[in-house]
C-alpha positions as a Markdown table, in Angstrom:
| # | Residue | x | y | z |
|---|---|---|---|---|
| 1 | Unk | 15.8 | 8.4 | 6.6 |
| 2 | Unk | 13.5 | 5.6 | 5.4 |
| 3 | Unk | 12.9 | 3.1 | 8.2 |
| 4 | Unk | 10.2 | 0.9 | 6.8 |
| 5 | Unk | 9.0 | -1.1 | 3.9 |
| 6 | Unk | 5.2 | -1.9 | 4.0 |
| 7 | Unk | 3.5 | -4.1 | 1.4 |
| 8 | Unk | -0.3 | -3.9 | 1.2 |
| 9 | Unk | -2.9 | -5.9 | -0.6 |
| 10 | Unk | -6.3 | -4.1 | -0.2 |
| 11 | Unk | -9.4 | -6.2 | -0.7 |
| 12 | Unk | -12.6 | -4.2 | -0.6 |
| 13 | Unk | -15.9 | -6.0 | -0.3 |
| 14 | Unk | -18.1 | -4.3 | -2.9 |
| 15 | Unk | -21.8 | -3.9 | -2.5 |
| 16 | Unk | -23.0 | -6.0 | -5.4 |
| 17 | Unk | -19.9 | -8.0 | -6.2 |
| 18 | Unk | -18.7 | -5.5 | -8.8 |
| 19 | Unk | -15.1 | -5.5 | -10.0 |
| 20 | Unk | -12.6 | -4.4 | -7.4 |
| 21 | Unk | -10.0 | -3.0 | -9.9 |
| 22 | Unk | -11.4 | 0.6 | -9.8 |
| 23 | Unk | -11.1 | 0.4 | -6.0 |
| 24 | Unk | -7.5 | -0.8 | -6.2 |
| 25 | Unk | -6.7 | 1.9 | -8.7 |
| 26 | Unk | -8.0 | 4.5 | -6.3 |
| 27 | Unk | -6.0 | 3.0 | -3.4 |
| 28 | Unk | -2.8 | 3.2 | -5.6 |
| 29 | Unk | -3.7 | 6.9 | -6.4 |
| 30 | Unk | -3.7 | 7.6 | -2.7 |
| 31 | Unk | -0.2 | 6.2 | -2.5 |
| 32 | Unk | 0.9 | 8.2 | -5.5 |
| 33 | Unk | -0.5 | 11.5 | -4.0 |
| 34 | Unk | 1.3 | 10.8 | -0.7 |
| 35 | Unk | 4.6 | 11.1 | -2.6 |
| 36 | Unk | 6.3 | 8.1 | -1.1 |
| 37 | Unk | 8.4 | 5.7 | -3.1 |
| 38 | Unk | 6.4 | 2.6 | -4.1 |
| 39 | Unk | 6.3 | -0.3 | -6.4 |
| 40 | Unk | 3.1 | -2.0 | -7.7 |
| 41 | Unk | 3.3 | -5.8 | -8.1 |
| 42 | Unk | 0.6 | -8.1 | -9.3 |
| 43 | Unk | -0.7 | -9.0 | -5.9 |
| 44 | Unk | 0.4 | -6.1 | -3.6 |
| 45 | Unk | 2.0 | -2.7 | -3.6 |
| 46 | Unk | 5.2 | -2.0 | -1.5 |
| 47 | Unk | 5.8 | 1.5 | -0.1 |
| 48 | Unk | 9.0 | 2.9 | 1.4 |
| 49 | Unk | 9.1 | 5.5 | 4.1 |
| 50 | Unk | 8.6 | 6.3 | 7.7 |
| 51 | Unk | 6.4 | 3.8 | 9.5 |
| 52 | Unk | 3.9 | 6.3 | 10.9 |
| 53 | Unk | 3.5 | 8.0 | 7.5 |
| 54 | Unk | 2.9 | 4.6 | 5.8 |
| 55 | Unk | 0.3 | 3.7 | 8.4 |
| 56 | Unk | -1.5 | 7.0 | 7.7 |
| 57 | Unk | -1.6 | 6.1 | 4.0 |
| 58 | Unk | -3.1 | 2.7 | 4.8 |
| 59 | Unk | -5.7 | 4.4 | 6.9 |
| 60 | Unk | -6.6 | 6.8 | 4.1 |
| 61 | Unk | -6.9 | 3.9 | 1.7 |
| 62 | Unk | -9.3 | 2.0 | 3.9 |
| 63 | Unk | -11.5 | 5.0 | 4.5 |
| 64 | Unk | -11.6 | 5.8 | 0.8 |
| 65 | Unk | -12.8 | 2.2 | 0.0 |
| 66 | Unk | -15.7 | 2.8 | 2.4 |
| 67 | Unk | -16.5 | 6.2 | 0.8 |
| 68 | Unk | -16.6 | 4.5 | -2.6 |
| 69 | Unk | -19.2 | 2.1 | -1.3 |
| 70 | Unk | -17.4 | -0.9 | 0.2 |
| 71 | Unk | -19.1 | -2.6 | 3.1 |
| 72 | Unk | -15.8 | -3.5 | 4.6 |
| 73 | Unk | -12.1 | -3.8 | 3.7 |
| 74 | Unk | -9.5 | -6.4 | 4.3 |
| 75 | Unk | -5.9 | -5.1 | 4.3 |
| 76 | Unk | -3.2 | -7.7 | 4.2 |
| 77 | Unk | 0.0 | -5.9 | 5.4 |
| 78 | Unk | 3.6 | -6.9 | 5.6 |
| 79 | Unk | 6.0 | -4.6 | 7.5 |
| 80 | Unk | 9.8 | -4.5 | 7.6 |
| 81 | Unk | 10.8 | -2.0 | 10.3 |
| 82 | Unk | 14.5 | -1.2 | 10.5 |
| 83 | Unk | 15.3 | 1.9 | 12.5 |
| 84 | Unk | 18.8 | 2.1 | 11.0 |
| 85 | Unk | 17.3 | 2.5 | 7.5 |
| 86 | Unk | 16.0 | 0.3 | 4.7 |
| 87 | Unk | 15.1 | 0.7 | 1.1 |
| 88 | Unk | 13.5 | -1.6 | -1.5 |
| 89 | Unk | 16.8 | -1.5 | -3.4 |
| 90 | Unk | 18.6 | -2.9 | -0.3 |
| 91 | Unk | 16.6 | -6.1 | -0.8 |
| 92 | Unk | 16.2 | -6.3 | -4.5 |
| 93 | Unk | 19.1 | -4.6 | -6.3 |
| 94 | Unk | 20.9 | -7.9 | -7.0 |
| 95 | Unk | 17.8 | -9.0 | -9.0 |
| 96 | Unk | 17.3 | -5.8 | -11.0 |
| 97 | Unk | 18.3 | -6.0 | -14.6 |
């Protein structure tokens, strides 16, 4: 059962102020490879799954930003934890076309 929704905006500090989009693309690929349900929005990506698994994904994303050359990384995270279960659709289905 899915017990969490986690939204993340990852902001890597690049060495020479280069474009962060390739870094963000890499972070999204990590989410894709993890196999969790997710939705990319203009300013953040929301994942659906078990809280501990989603935290591991965030850790991988941050480590990868450093491997790619970032000096540091800011991760702005929002968490909805509901042990009885929660999905993105529970919150948004009335707005979906």
